[in-house]
PQR file of N, CA, C, O and H, with PARSE charges and radii, in Angstrom:
ATOM      1  N   MET A   1      -9.249 125.652-157.530 -0.4000 1.5000
ATOM      2  CA  MET A   1     -10.251 125.825-158.557 -0.0000 2.0000
ATOM      3  C   MET A   1     -11.132 124.573-158.562  0.5500 1.7000
ATOM      4  O   MET A   1     -10.631 123.451-158.495 -0.5500 1.4000
ATOM      5  N   GLY A   2     -12.427 124.775-158.639 -0.4000 1.5000
ATOM      6  CA  GLY A   2     -13.367 123.664-158.628 -0.0000 2.0000
ATOM      7  C   GLY A   2     -13.482 123.002-159.986  0.5500 1.7000
ATOM      8  O   GLY A   2     -12.940 123.475-160.985 -0.5500 1.4000
ATOM      9  H   GLY A   2     -12.834 125.687-158.693  0.4000 1.0000
ATOM     10  N   ILE A   3     -14.205 121.895-159.992 -0.4000 1.5000
ATOM     11  CA  ILE A   3     -14.374 121.129-161.224 -0.0000 2.0000
ATOM     12  C   ILE A   3     -15.131 121.947-162.268  0.5500 1.7000
ATOM     13  O   ILE A   3     -14.743 121.980-163.436 -0.5500 1.4000
ATOM     14  H   ILE A   3     -14.645 121.511-159.180  0.4000 1.0000
ATOM     15  N   LYS A   4     -16.195 122.598-161.853 -0.4000 1.5000
ATOM     16  CA  LYS A   4     -16.973 123.402-162.802 -0.0000 2.0000
ATOM     17  C   LYS A   4     -16.140 124.539-163.366  0.5500 1.7000
ATOM     18  O   LYS A   4     -16.204 124.829-164.561 -0.5500 1.4000
ATOM     19  H   LYS A   4     -16.511 122.572-160.905  0.4000 1.0000
ATOM     20  N   ALA A   5     -15.366 125.178-162.515 -0.4000 1.5000
ATOM     21  CA  ALA A   5     -14.512 126.277-162.964 -0.0000 2.0000
ATOM     22  C   ALA A   5     -13.450 125.772-163.941  0.5500 1.7000
ATOM     23  O   ALA A   5     -13.133 126.442-164.924 -0.5500 1.4000
ATOM     24  H   ALA A   5     -15.315 124.942-161.544  0.4000 1.0000
ATOM     25  N   SER A   6     -12.904 124.587-163.665 -0.4000 1.5000
ATOM     26  CA  SER A   6     -11.899 123.999-164.556 -0.0000 2.0000
ATOM     27  C   SER A   6     -12.491 123.697-165.925  0.5500 1.7000
ATOM     28  O   SER A   6     -11.880 123.984-166.955 -0.5500 1.4000
ATOM     29  H   SER A   6     -13.161 124.042-162.867  0.4000 1.0000
ATOM     30  N   LYS A   7     -13.697 123.110-165.925 -0.4000 1.5000
ATOM     31  CA  LYS A   7     -14.353 122.787-167.189 -0.0000 2.0000
ATOM     32  C   LYS A   7     -14.686 124.052-167.969  0.5500 1.7000
ATOM     33  O   LYS A   7     -14.524 124.099-169.188 -0.5500 1.4000
ATOM     34  H   LYS A   7     -14.193 122.877-165.089  0.4000 1.0000
ATOM     35  N   ALA A   8     -15.154 125.080-167.256 -0.4000 1.5000
ATOM     36  CA  ALA A   8     -15.485 126.343-167.915 -0.0000 2.0000
ATOM     37  C   ALA A   8     -14.236 126.971-168.524  0.5500 1.7000
ATOM     38  O   ALA A   8     -14.280 127.490-169.639 -0.5500 1.4000
ATOM     39  H   ALA A   8     -15.286 125.042-166.266  0.4000 1.0000
ATOM     40  N   ALA A   9     -13.135 126.924-167.800 -0.4000 1.5000
ATOM     41  CA  ALA A   9     -11.881 127.482-168.306 -0.0000 2.0000
ATOM     42  C   ALA A   9     -11.412 126.709-169.535  0.5500 1.7000
ATOM     43  O   ALA A   9     -10.923 127.307-170.494 -0.5500 1.4000
ATOM     44  H   ALA A   9     -13.100 126.502-166.894  0.4000 1.0000
ATOM     45  N   ALA A  10     -11.557 125.385-169.512 -0.4000 1.5000
ATOM     46  CA  ALA A  10     -11.154 124.560-170.650 -0.0000 2.0000
ATOM     47  C   ALA A  10     -12.008 124.884-171.870  0.5500 1.7000
ATOM     48  O   ALA A  10     -11.488 124.955-172.984 -0.5500 1.4000
ATOM     49  H   ALA A  10     -11.953 124.900-168.733  0.4000 1.0000
ATOM     50  N   LYS A  11     -13.311 125.083-171.677 -0.4000 1.5000
ATOM     51  CA  LYS A  11     -14.186 125.429-172.785 -0.0000 2.0000
ATOM     52  C   LYS A  11     -13.804 126.765-173.397  0.5500 1.7000
ATOM     53  O   LYS A  11     -13.813 126.917-174.619 -0.5500 1.4000
ATOM     54  H   LYS A  11     -13.733 125.026-170.773  0.4000 1.0000
ATOM     55  N   LYS A  12     -13.469 127.730-172.560 -0.4000 1.5000
ATOM     56  CA  LYS A  12     -13.081 129.051-173.074 -0.0000 2.0000
ATOM     57  C   LYS A  12     -11.828 128.936-173.926  0.5500 1.7000
ATOM     58  O   LYS A  12     -11.752 129.541-174.995 -0.5500 1.4000
ATOM     59  H   LYS A  12     -13.462 127.607-171.567  0.4000 1.0000
ATOM     60  N   LYS A  13     -10.848 128.174-173.473 -0.4000 1.5000
ATOM     61  CA  LYS A  13      -9.624 128.000-174.248 -0.0000 2.0000
ATOM     62  C   LYS A  13      -9.932 127.306-175.566  0.5500 1.7000
ATOM     63  O   LYS A  13      -9.417 127.694-176.614 -0.5500 1.4000
ATOM     64  H   LYS A  13     -10.909 127.682-172.604  0.4000 1.0000
ATOM     65  N   LYS A  14     -10.761 126.292-175.511 -0.4000 1.5000
ATOM     66  CA  LYS A  14     -11.115 125.556-176.713 -0.0000 2.0000
ATOM     67  C   LYS A  14     -11.855 126.460-177.695  0.5500 1.7000
ATOM     68  O   LYS A  14     -11.591 126.431-178.897 -0.5500 1.4000
ATOM     69  H   LYS A  14     -11.179 125.976-174.660  0.4000 1.0000
ATOM     70  N   ASN A  15     -12.772 127.253-177.182 -0.4000 1.5000
ATOM     71  CA  ASN A  15     -13.512 128.157-178.048 -0.0000 2.0000
ATOM     72  C   ASN A  15     -12.592 129.203-178.661  0.5500 1.7000
ATOM     73  O   ASN A  15     -12.768 129.591-179.815 -0.5500 1.4000
ATOM     74  H   ASN A  15     -12.987 127.277-176.205  0.4000 1.0000
ATOM     75  N   GLY A  16     -11.616 129.655-177.892 -0.4000 1.5000
ATOM     76  CA  GLY A  16     -10.637 130.614-178.417 -0.0000 2.0000
ATOM     77  C   GLY A  16      -9.842 130.008-179.554  0.5500 1.7000
ATOM     78  O   GLY A  16      -9.576 130.665-180.560 -0.5500 1.4000
ATOM     79  H   GLY A  16     -11.473 129.340-176.954  0.4000 1.0000
ATOM     80  N   LYS A  17      -9.457 128.728-179.384 -0.4000 1.5000
ATOM     81  CA  LYS A  17      -8.708 128.037-180.439 -0.0000 2.0000
ATOM     82  C   LYS A  17      -9.589 127.830-181.656  0.5500 1.7000
ATOM     83  O   LYS A  17      -9.139 127.999-182.790 -0.5500 1.4000
ATOM     84  H   LYS A  17      -9.673 128.194-178.567  0.4000 1.0000
ATOM     85  N   GLU A  18     -10.834 127.467-181.427 -0.4000 1.5000
ATOM     86  CA  GLU A  18     -11.755 127.265-182.539 -0.0000 2.0000
ATOM     87  C   GLU A  18     -11.980 128.577-183.288  0.5500 1.7000
ATOM     88  O   GLU A  18     -12.058 128.593-184.516 -0.5500 1.4000
ATOM     89  H   GLU A  18     -11.199 127.330-180.506  0.4000 1.0000
ATOM     90  N   GLU A  19     -12.082 129.665-182.548 -0.4000 1.5000
ATOM     91  CA  GLU A  19     -12.268 130.984-183.169 -0.0000 2.0000
ATOM     92  C   GLU A  19     -11.052 131.336-184.031  0.5500 1.7000
ATOM     93  O   GLU A  19     -11.192 131.837-185.146 -0.5500 1.4000
ATOM     94  H   GLU A  19     -12.019 129.653-181.550  0.4000 1.0000
ATOM     95  N   SER A  20      -9.877 131.068-183.503 -0.4000 1.5000
ATOM     96  CA  SER A  20      -8.651 131.333-184.268 -0.0000 2.0000
ATOM     97  C   SER A  20      -8.616 130.494-185.536  0.5500 1.7000
ATOM     98  O   SER A  20      -8.245 130.981-186.604 -0.5500 1.4000
ATOM     99  H   SER A  20      -9.763 130.661-182.597  0.4000 1.0000
ATOM    100  N   LEU A  21      -9.004 129.228-185.412 -0.4000 1.5000
ATOM    101  CA  LEU A  21      -9.034 128.352-186.570 -0.0000 2.0000
ATOM    102  C   LEU A  21     -10.034 128.857-187.612  0.5500 1.7000
ATOM    103  O   LEU A  21      -9.752 128.833-188.810 -0.5500 1.4000
ATOM    104  H   LEU A  21      -9.305 128.832-184.544  0.4000 1.0000
ATOM    105  N   SER A  22     -11.182 129.305-187.161 -0.4000 1.5000
ATOM    106  CA  SER A  22     -12.190 129.839-188.084 -0.0000 2.0000
ATOM    107  C   SER A  22     -11.659 131.071-188.809  0.5500 1.7000
ATOM    108  O   SER A  22     -11.885 131.237-190.007 -0.5500 1.4000
ATOM    109  H   SER A  22     -11.411 129.324-186.188  0.4000 1.0000
ATOM    110  N   GLN A  23     -10.959 131.924-188.088 -0.4000 1.5000
ATOM    111  CA  GLN A  23     -10.388 133.123-188.707 -0.0000 2.0000
ATOM    112  C   GLN A  23      -9.339 132.749-189.752  0.5500 1.7000
ATOM    113  O   GLN A  23      -9.293 133.345-190.828 -0.5500 1.4000
ATOM    114  H   GLN A  23     -10.775 131.789-187.115  0.4000 1.0000
ATOM    115  N   ILE A  24      -8.505 131.773-189.441 -0.4000 1.5000
ATOM    116  CA  ILE A  24      -7.470 131.335-190.377 -0.0000 2.0000
ATOM    117  C   ILE A  24      -8.109 130.736-191.623  0.5500 1.7000
ATOM    118  O   ILE A  24      -7.669 130.999-192.742 -0.5500 1.4000
ATOM    119  H   ILE A  24      -8.543 131.289-188.566  0.4000 1.0000
ATOM    120  N   GLN A  25      -9.155 129.925-191.423 -0.4000 1.5000
ATOM    121  CA  GLN A  25      -9.838 129.325-192.566 -0.0000 2.0000
ATOM    122  C   GLN A  25     -10.464 130.394-193.458  0.5500 1.7000
ATOM    123  O   GLN A  25     -10.406 130.292-194.683 -0.5500 1.4000
ATOM    124  H   GLN A  25      -9.513 129.711-190.514  0.4000 1.0000
ATOM    125  N   ALA A  26     -11.056 131.408-192.853 -0.4000 1.5000
ATOM    126  CA  ALA A  26     -11.660 132.492-193.623 -0.0000 2.0000
ATOM    127  C   ALA A  26     -10.600 133.242-194.430  0.5500 1.7000
ATOM    128  O   ALA A  26     -10.833 133.605-195.583 -0.5500 1.4000
ATOM    129  H   ALA A  26     -11.103 131.490-191.857  0.4000 1.0000
ATOM    130  N   ILE A  27      -9.452 133.468-193.827 -0.4000 1.5000
ATOM    131  CA  ILE A  27      -8.353 134.154-194.514 -0.0000 2.0000
ATOM    132  C   ILE A  27      -7.869 133.309-195.696  0.5500 1.7000
ATOM    133  O   ILE A  27      -7.630 133.837-196.782 -0.5500 1.4000
ATOM    134  H   ILE A  27      -9.263 133.173-192.890  0.4000 1.0000
ATOM    135  N   MET A  28      -7.727 132.009-195.484 -0.4000 1.5000
ATOM    136  CA  MET A  28      -7.261 131.124-196.555 -0.0000 2.0000
ATOM    137  C   MET A  28      -8.271 131.066-197.702  0.5500 1.7000
ATOM    138  O   MET A  28      -7.876 131.035-198.867 -0.5500 1.4000
ATOM    139  H   MET A  28      -7.922 131.580-194.601  0.4000 1.0000
ATOM    140  N   GLU A  29      -9.559 131.050-197.389 -0.4000 1.5000
ATOM    141  CA  GLU A  29     -10.582 131.055-198.436 -0.0000 2.0000
ATOM    142  C   GLU A  29     -10.521 132.356-199.237  0.5500 1.7000
ATOM    143  O   GLU A  29     -10.625 132.341-200.463 -0.5500 1.4000
ATOM    144  H   GLU A  29      -9.880 131.074-196.442  0.4000 1.0000
ATOM    145  N   MET A  30     -10.353 133.470-198.544 -0.4000 1.5000
ATOM    146  CA  MET A  30     -10.283 134.760-199.220 -0.0000 2.0000
ATOM    147  C   MET A  30      -9.040 134.821-200.108  0.5500 1.7000
ATOM    148  O   MET A  30      -9.089 135.333-201.226 -0.5500 1.4000
ATOM    149  H   MET A  30     -10.268 133.482-197.547  0.4000 1.0000
ATOM    150  N   LYS A  31      -7.933 134.297-199.601 -0.4000 1.5000
ATOM    151  CA  LYS A  31      -6.695 134.276-200.367 -0.0000 2.0000
ATOM    152  C   LYS A  31      -6.859 133.455-201.648  0.5500 1.7000
ATOM    153  O   LYS A  31      -6.373 133.836-202.713 -0.5500 1.4000
ATOM    154  H   LYS A  31      -7.892 133.881-198.692  0.4000 1.0000
ATOM    155  N   SER A  32      -7.545 132.333-201.523 -0.4000 1.5000
ATOM    156  CA  SER A  32      -7.791 131.478-202.676 -0.0000 2.0000
ATOM    157  C   SER A  32      -8.655 132.198-203.709  0.5500 1.7000
ATOM    158  O   SER A  32      -8.377 132.125-204.906 -0.5500 1.4000
ATOM    159  H   SER A  32      -7.939 132.023-200.658  0.4000 1.0000
ATOM    160  N   LYS A  33      -9.692 132.885-203.261 -0.4000 1.5000
ATOM    161  CA  LYS A  33     -10.568 133.623-204.172 -0.0000 2.0000
ATOM    162  C   LYS A  33      -9.807 134.730-204.890  0.5500 1.7000
ATOM    163  O   LYS A  33      -9.981 134.929-206.092 -0.5500 1.4000
ATOM    164  H   LYS A  33      -9.919 132.943-202.288  0.4000 1.0000
ATOM    165  N   VAL A  34      -8.964 135.451-204.154 -0.4000 1.5000
ATOM    166  CA  VAL A  34      -8.180 136.532-204.755 -0.0000 2.0000
ATOM    167  C   VAL A  34      -7.207 135.963-205.784  0.5500 1.7000
ATOM    168  O   VAL A  34      -7.026 136.538-206.857 -0.5500 1.4000
ATOM    169  H   VAL A  34      -8.822 135.290-203.177  0.4000 1.0000
ATOM    170  N   SER A  35      -6.591 134.851-205.460 -0.4000 1.5000
ATOM    171  CA  SER A  35      -5.653 134.219-206.384 -0.0000 2.0000
ATOM    172  C   SER A  35      -6.347 133.812-207.674  0.5500 1.7000
ATOM    173  O   SER A  35      -5.826 134.045-208.764 -0.5500 1.4000
ATOM    174  H   SER A  35      -6.738 134.384-204.588  0.4000 1.0000
ATOM    175  N   LYS A  36      -7.530 133.200-207.552 -0.4000 1.5000
ATOM    176  CA  LYS A  36      -8.289 132.791-208.736 -0.0000 2.0000
ATOM    177  C   LYS A  36      -8.730 134.008-209.541  0.5500 1.7000
ATOM    178  O   LYS A  36      -8.723 133.982-210.772 -0.5500 1.4000
ATOM    179  H   LYS A  36      -7.953 133.010-206.666  0.4000 1.0000
ATOM    180  N   GLN A  37      -9.112 135.068-208.843 -0.4000 1.5000
ATOM    181  CA  GLN A  37      -9.547 136.288-209.521 -0.0000 2.0000
ATOM    182  C   GLN A  37      -8.388 136.899-210.312  0.5500 1.7000
ATOM    183  O   GLN A  37      -8.575 137.328-211.451 -0.5500 1.4000
ATOM    184  H   GLN A  37      -9.118 135.089-207.843  0.4000 1.0000
ATOM    185  N   LYS A  38      -7.208 136.941-209.723 -0.4000 1.5000
ATOM    186  CA  LYS A  38      -6.042 137.494-210.419 -0.0000 2.0000
ATOM    187  C   LYS A  38      -5.683 136.663-211.640  0.5500 1.7000
ATOM    188  O   LYS A  38      -5.336 137.206-212.689 -0.5500 1.4000
ATOM    189  H   LYS A  38      -7.056 136.592-208.798  0.4000 1.0000
ATOM    190  N   LEU A  39      -5.769 135.341-211.502 -0.4000 1.5000
ATOM    191  CA  LEU A  39      -5.478 134.464-212.629 -0.0000 2.0000
ATOM    192  C   LEU A  39      -6.464 134.706-213.767  0.5500 1.7000
ATOM    193  O   LEU A  39      -6.067 134.791-214.929 -0.5500 1.4000
ATOM    194  H   LEU A  39      -6.051 134.899-210.650  0.4000 1.0000
ATOM    195  N   LEU A  40      -7.744 134.817-213.435 -0.4000 1.5000
ATOM    196  CA  LEU A  40      -8.750 135.087-214.458 -0.0000 2.0000
ATOM    197  C   LEU A  40      -8.505 136.442-215.110  0.5500 1.7000
ATOM    198  O   LEU A  40      -8.631 136.567-216.329 -0.5500 1.4000
ATOM    199  H   LEU A  40      -8.066 134.748-212.491  0.4000 1.0000
ATOM    200  N   GLU A  41      -8.164 137.441-214.337 -0.4000 1.5000
ATOM    201  CA  GLU A  41      -7.880 138.766-214.898 -0.0000 2.0000
ATOM    202  C   GLU A  41      -6.710 138.705-215.873  0.5500 1.7000
ATOM    203  O   GLU A  41      -6.736 139.359-216.916 -0.5500 1.4000
ATOM    204  H   GLU A  41      -8.062 137.340-213.347  0.4000 1.0000
ATOM    205  N   ARG A  42      -5.677 137.917-215.535 -0.4000 1.5000
ATOM    206  CA  ARG A  42      -4.531 137.764-216.444 -0.0000 2.0000
ATOM    207  C   ARG A  42      -4.953 137.089-217.750  0.5500 1.7000
ATOM    208  O   ARG A  42      -4.525 137.484-218.834 -0.5500 1.4000
ATOM    209  H   ARG A  42      -5.656 137.386-214.688  0.4000 1.0000
ATOM    210  N   LEU A  43      -5.798 136.066-217.626 -0.4000 1.5000
ATOM    211  CA  LEU A  43      -6.263 135.374-218.828 -0.0000 2.0000
ATOM    212  C   LEU A  43      -7.124 136.292-219.691  0.5500 1.7000
ATOM    213  O   LEU A  43      -7.025 136.262-220.917 -0.5500 1.4000
ATOM    214  H   LEU A  43      -6.146 135.745-216.745  0.4000 1.0000
ATOM    215  N   LEU A  44      -7.957 137.094-219.067 -0.4000 1.5000
ATOM    216  CA  LEU A  44      -8.832 137.993-219.815 -0.0000 2.0000
ATOM    217  C   LEU A  44      -8.057 139.118-220.499  0.5500 1.7000
ATOM    218  O   LEU A  44      -8.466 139.607-221.552 -0.5500 1.4000
ATOM    219  H   LEU A  44      -8.038 137.119-218.071  0.4000 1.0000
ATOM    220  N   SER A  45      -6.949 139.523-219.905 -0.4000 1.5000
ATOM    221  CA  SER A  45      -6.187 140.637-220.469 -0.0000 2.0000
ATOM    222  C   SER A  45      -5.090 140.183-221.438  0.5500 1.7000
ATOM    223  O   SER A  45      -4.408 141.013-222.039 -0.5500 1.4000
ATOM    224  H   SER A  45      -6.616 139.127-219.050  0.4000 1.0000
ATOM    225  N   LYS A  46      -4.924 138.889-221.585 -0.4000 1.5000
ATOM    226  CA  LYS A  46      -3.880 138.354-222.458 -0.0000 2.0000
ATOM    227  C   LYS A  46      -4.155 138.733-223.911  0.5500 1.7000
ATOM    228  O   LYS A  46      -5.262 138.533-224.411 -0.5500 1.4000
ATOM    229  H   LYS A  46      -5.478 138.215-221.097  0.4000 1.0000
ATOM    230  N   LYS A  47      -3.147 139.280-224.584 -0.4000 1.5000
ATOM    231  CA  LYS A  47      -3.277 139.738-225.969 -0.0000 2.0000
ATOM    232  C   LYS A  47      -3.251 138.571-226.961  0.5500 1.7000
ATOM    233  O   LYS A  47      -4.029 138.541-227.915 -0.5500 1.4000
ATOM    234  H   LYS A  47      -2.248 139.443-224.178  0.4000 1.0000
ATOM    235  N   ASP A  48      -2.356 137.619-226.728 -0.4000 1.5000
ATOM    236  CA  ASP A  48      -2.228 136.472-227.629 -0.0000 2.0000
ATOM    237  C   ASP A  48      -3.442 135.557-227.488  0.5500 1.7000
ATOM    238  O   ASP A  48      -4.111 135.556-226.455 -0.5500 1.4000
ATOM    239  H   ASP A  48      -1.725 137.643-225.954  0.4000 1.0000
ATOM    240  N   PRO A  49      -3.720 134.777-228.537 -0.5600 1.5000
ATOM    241  CA  PRO A  49      -4.818 133.809-228.423  0.2800 2.0000
ATOM    242  C   PRO A  49      -4.531 132.820-227.295  0.5500 1.7000
ATOM    243  O   PRO A  49      -3.386 132.430-227.069 -0.5500 1.4000
ATOM    244  N   LEU A  50      -5.586 132.425-226.597 -0.4000 1.5000
ATOM    245  CA  LEU A  50      -5.426 131.497-225.486 -0.0000 2.0000
ATOM    246  C   LEU A  50      -5.282 130.068-226.000  0.5500 1.7000
ATOM    247  O   LEU A  50      -5.879 129.689-227.008 -0.5500 1.4000
ATOM    248  H   LEU A  50      -6.517 132.743-226.780  0.4000 1.0000
ATOM    249  N   THR A  51      -4.484 129.290-225.291 -0.4000 1.5000
ATOM    250  CA  THR A  51      -4.389 127.871-225.620 -0.0000 2.0000
ATOM    251  C   THR A  51      -5.685 127.196-225.187  0.5500 1.7000
ATOM    252  O   THR A  51      -6.505 127.795-224.492 -0.5500 1.4000
ATOM    253  H   THR A  51      -3.999 129.597-224.472  0.4000 1.0000
ATOM    254  N   GLU A  52      -5.858 125.964-225.597 -0.4000 1.5000
ATOM    255  CA  GLU A  52      -7.059 125.215-225.220 -0.0000 2.0000
ATOM    256  C   GLU A  52      -7.163 125.104-223.692  0.5500 1.7000
ATOM    257  O   GLU A  52      -8.250 125.235-223.128 -0.5500 1.4000
ATOM    258  H   GLU A  52      -5.191 125.477-226.162  0.4000 1.0000
ATOM    259  N   MET A  53      -6.034 124.863-223.035 -0.4000 1.5000
ATOM    260  CA  MET A  53      -6.021 124.736-221.579 -0.0000 2.0000
ATOM    261  C   MET A  53      -6.378 126.070-220.918  0.5500 1.7000
ATOM    262  O   MET A  53      -7.143 126.102-219.955 -0.5500 1.4000
ATOM    263  H   MET A  53      -5.152 124.756-223.493  0.4000 1.0000
ATOM    264  N   GLU A  54      -5.828 127.160-221.431 -0.4000 1.5000
ATOM    265  CA  GLU A  54      -6.126 128.477-220.873 -0.0000 2.0000
ATOM    266  C   GLU A  54      -7.613 128.829-221.048  0.5500 1.7000
ATOM    267  O   GLU A  54      -8.239 129.390-220.149 -0.5500 1.4000
ATOM    268  H   GLU A  54      -5.205 127.134-222.214  0.4000 1.0000
ATOM    269  N   THR A  55      -8.158 128.493-222.209 -0.4000 1.5000
ATOM    270  CA  THR A  55      -9.576 128.759-222.463 -0.0000 2.0000
ATOM    271  C   THR A  55     -10.446 127.963-221.499  0.5500 1.7000
ATOM    272  O   THR A  55     -11.413 128.482-220.943 -0.5500 1.4000
ATOM    273  H   THR A  55      -7.650 128.037-222.940  0.4000 1.0000
ATOM    274  N   SER A  56     -10.094 126.714-221.311 -0.4000 1.5000
ATOM    275  CA  SER A  56     -10.836 125.856-220.388 -0.0000 2.0000
ATOM    276  C   SER A  56     -10.763 126.412-218.962  0.5500 1.7000
ATOM    277  O   SER A  56     -11.769 126.468-218.255 -0.5500 1.4000
ATOM    278  H   SER A  56      -9.307 126.292-221.762  0.4000 1.0000
ATOM    279  N   LEU A  57      -9.574 126.814-218.557 -0.4000 1.5000
ATOM    280  CA  LEU A  57      -9.391 127.383-217.222 -0.0000 2.0000
ATOM    281  C   LEU A  57     -10.181 128.677-217.065  0.5500 1.7000
ATOM    282  O   LEU A  57     -10.797 128.914-216.025 -0.5500 1.4000
ATOM    283  H   LEU A  57      -8.757 126.768-219.131  0.4000 1.0000
ATOM    284  N   LYS A  58     -10.162 129.508-218.094 -0.4000 1.5000
ATOM    285  CA  LYS A  58     -10.905 130.772-218.062 -0.0000 2.0000
ATOM    286  C   LYS A  58     -12.396 130.503-217.866  0.5500 1.7000
ATOM    287  O   LYS A  58     -13.042 131.151-217.042 -0.5500 1.4000
ATOM    288  H   LYS A  58      -9.662 129.316-218.939  0.4000 1.0000
ATOM    289  N   LEU A  59     -12.935 129.561-218.610 -0.4000 1.5000
ATOM    290  CA  LEU A  59     -14.354 129.234-218.478 -0.0000 2.0000
ATOM    291  C   LEU A  59     -14.674 128.702-217.078  0.5500 1.7000
ATOM    292  O   LEU A  59     -15.689 129.059-216.480 -0.5500 1.4000
ATOM    293  H   LEU A  59     -12.410 129.035-219.279  0.4000 1.0000
ATOM    294  N   LYS A  60     -13.801 127.856-216.579 -0.4000 1.5000
ATOM    295  CA  LYS A  60     -14.007 127.290-215.237 -0.0000 2.0000
ATOM    296  C   LYS A  60     -13.975 128.395-214.186  0.5500 1.7000
ATOM    297  O   LYS A  60     -14.815 128.424-213.287 -0.5500 1.4000
ATOM    298  H   LYS A  60     -12.977 127.565-217.064  0.4000 1.0000
ATOM    299  N   LEU A  61     -13.016 129.296-214.296 -0.4000 1.5000
ATOM    300  CA  LEU A  61     -12.891 130.388-213.314 -0.0000 2.0000
ATOM    301  C   LEU A  61     -14.072 131.349-213.407  0.5500 1.7000
ATOM    302  O   LEU A  61     -14.556 131.841-212.388 -0.5500 1.4000
ATOM    303  H   LEU A  61     -12.333 129.273-215.026  0.4000 1.0000
ATOM    304  N   ARG A  62     -14.536 131.618-214.623 -0.4000 1.5000
ATOM    305  CA  ARG A  62     -15.698 132.507-214.791 -0.0000 2.0000
ATOM    306  C   ARG A  62     -16.942 131.875-214.178  0.5500 1.7000
ATOM    307  O   ARG A  62     -17.715 132.554-213.501 -0.5500 1.4000
ATOM    308  H   ARG A  62     -14.143 131.219-215.451  0.4000 1.0000
ATOM    309  N   PHE A  63     -17.138 130.581-214.410 -0.4000 1.5000
ATOM    310  CA  PHE A  63     -18.278 129.890-213.822 -0.0000 2.0000
ATOM    311  C   PHE A  63     -18.177 129.895-212.305  0.5500 1.7000
ATOM    312  O   PHE A  63     -19.158 130.154-211.608 -0.5500 1.4000
ATOM    313  H   PHE A  63     -16.510 130.030-214.960  0.4000 1.0000
ATOM    314  N   SER A  64     -16.988 129.608-211.801 -0.4000 1.5000
ATOM    315  CA  SER A  64     -16.750 129.580-210.357 -0.0000 2.0000
ATOM    316  C   SER A  64     -17.013 130.944-209.735  0.5500 1.7000
ATOM    317  O   SER A  64     -17.575 131.031-208.643 -0.5500 1.4000
ATOM    318  H   SER A  64     -16.190 129.398-212.368  0.4000 1.0000
ATOM    319  N   SER A  65     -16.613 132.005-210.420 -0.4000 1.5000
ATOM    320  CA  SER A  65     -16.815 133.350-209.880 -0.0000 2.0000
ATOM    321  C   SER A  65     -18.294 133.708-209.846  0.5500 1.7000
ATOM    322  O   SER A  65     -18.738 134.428-208.953 -0.5500 1.4000
ATOM    323  H   SER A  65     -16.157 131.934-211.307  0.4000 1.0000
ATOM    324  N   ARG A  66     -19.052 133.214-210.805 -0.4000 1.5000
ATOM    325  CA  ARG A  66     -20.503 133.480-210.806 -0.0000 2.0000
ATOM    326  C   ARG A  66     -21.192 132.735-209.681  0.5500 1.7000
ATOM    327  O   ARG A  66     -22.102 133.264-209.042 -0.5500 1.4000
ATOM    328  H   ARG A  66     -18.691 132.628-211.530  0.4000 1.0000
ATOM    329  N   VAL A  67     -20.761 131.514-209.440 -0.4000 1.5000
ATOM    330  CA  VAL A  67     -21.367 130.701-208.380 -0.0000 2.0000
ATOM    331  C   VAL A  67     -21.086 131.305-207.018  0.5500 1.7000
ATOM    332  O   VAL A  67     -21.961 131.318-206.153 -0.5500 1.4000
ATOM    333  H   VAL A  67     -20.023 131.084-209.959  0.4000 1.0000
ATOM    334  N   THR A  68     -19.870 131.807-206.817 -0.4000 1.5000
ATOM    335  CA  THR A  68     -19.503 132.388-205.515 -0.0000 2.0000
ATOM    336  C   THR A  68     -19.904 133.843-205.398  0.5500 1.7000
ATOM    337  O   THR A  68     -19.820 134.420-204.314 -0.5500 1.4000
ATOM    338  H   THR A  68     -19.159 131.797-207.520  0.4000 1.0000
ATOM    339  N   GLY A  69     -20.343 134.454-206.504 -0.4000 1.5000
ATOM    340  CA  GLY A  69     -20.814 135.827-206.443 -0.0000 2.0000
ATOM    341  C   GLY A  69     -19.724 136.875-206.548  0.5500 1.7000
ATOM    342  O   GLY A  69     -19.951 138.030-206.188 -0.5500 1.4000
ATOM    343  H   GLY A  69     -20.411 133.985-207.385  0.4000 1.0000
ATOM    344  N   VAL A  70     -18.555 136.508-207.030 -0.4000 1.5000
ATOM    345  CA  VAL A  70     -17.462 137.457-207.216 -0.0000 2.0000
ATOM    346  C   VAL A  70     -17.633 138.130-208.571  0.5500 1.7000
ATOM    347  O   VAL A  70     -17.791 137.448-209.584 -0.5500 1.4000
ATOM    348  H   VAL A  70     -18.370 135.570-207.322  0.4000 1.0000
ATOM    349  N   ALA A  71     -17.602 139.445-208.604 -0.4000 1.5000
ATOM    350  CA  ALA A  71     -17.784 140.179-209.852 -0.0000 2.0000
ATOM    351  C   ALA A  71     -16.516 140.081-210.696  0.5500 1.7000
ATOM    352  O   ALA A  71     -15.412 140.319-210.204 -0.5500 1.4000
ATOM    353  H   ALA A  71     -17.473 139.999-207.781  0.4000 1.0000
ATOM    354  N   MET A  72     -16.684 139.729-211.970 -0.4000 1.5000
ATOM    355  CA  MET A  72     -15.562 139.630-212.906 -0.0000 2.0000
ATOM    356  C   MET A  72     -15.870 140.492-214.115  0.5500 1.7000
ATOM    357  O   MET A  72     -17.032 140.673-214.479 -0.5500 1.4000
ATOM    358  H   MET A  72     -17.581 139.536-212.369  0.4000 1.0000
ATOM    359  N   HIS A  73     -14.843 141.014-214.727 -0.4000 1.5000
ATOM    360  CA  HIS A  73     -14.989 141.828-215.939 -0.0000 2.0000
ATOM    361  C   HIS A  73     -14.597 140.998-217.131  0.5500 1.7000
ATOM    362  O   HIS A  73     -13.772 140.091-217.020 -0.5500 1.4000
ATOM    363  H   HIS A  73     -13.899 140.867-214.431  0.4000 1.0000
ATOM    364  N   GLY A  74     -15.194 141.307-218.300 -0.4000 1.5000
ATOM    365  CA  GLY A  74     -14.742 140.662-219.526 -0.0000 2.0000
ATOM    366  C   GLY A  74     -15.728 139.771-220.163  0.5500 1.7000
ATOM    367  O   GLY A  74     -15.444 139.179-221.204 -0.5500 1.4000
ATOM    368  H   GLY A  74     -15.864 142.043-218.390  0.4000 1.0000
TER
END
């Protein structure tokens, strides 16, 4: 195998690894968004009055969902 072929093969492997990393990062971001969405849904559906910390978290999550464009109810 020539030098150019070796370099081309190395680039393909590197790009494959980078693609895999990008896919993993996208999955982790989506997982984080879903987790935050579920937490906000639990806070919104809670029957008892929210504590000060819960209220603060709810406001933060609602603001965050608006910035990222995730639709929230409540």
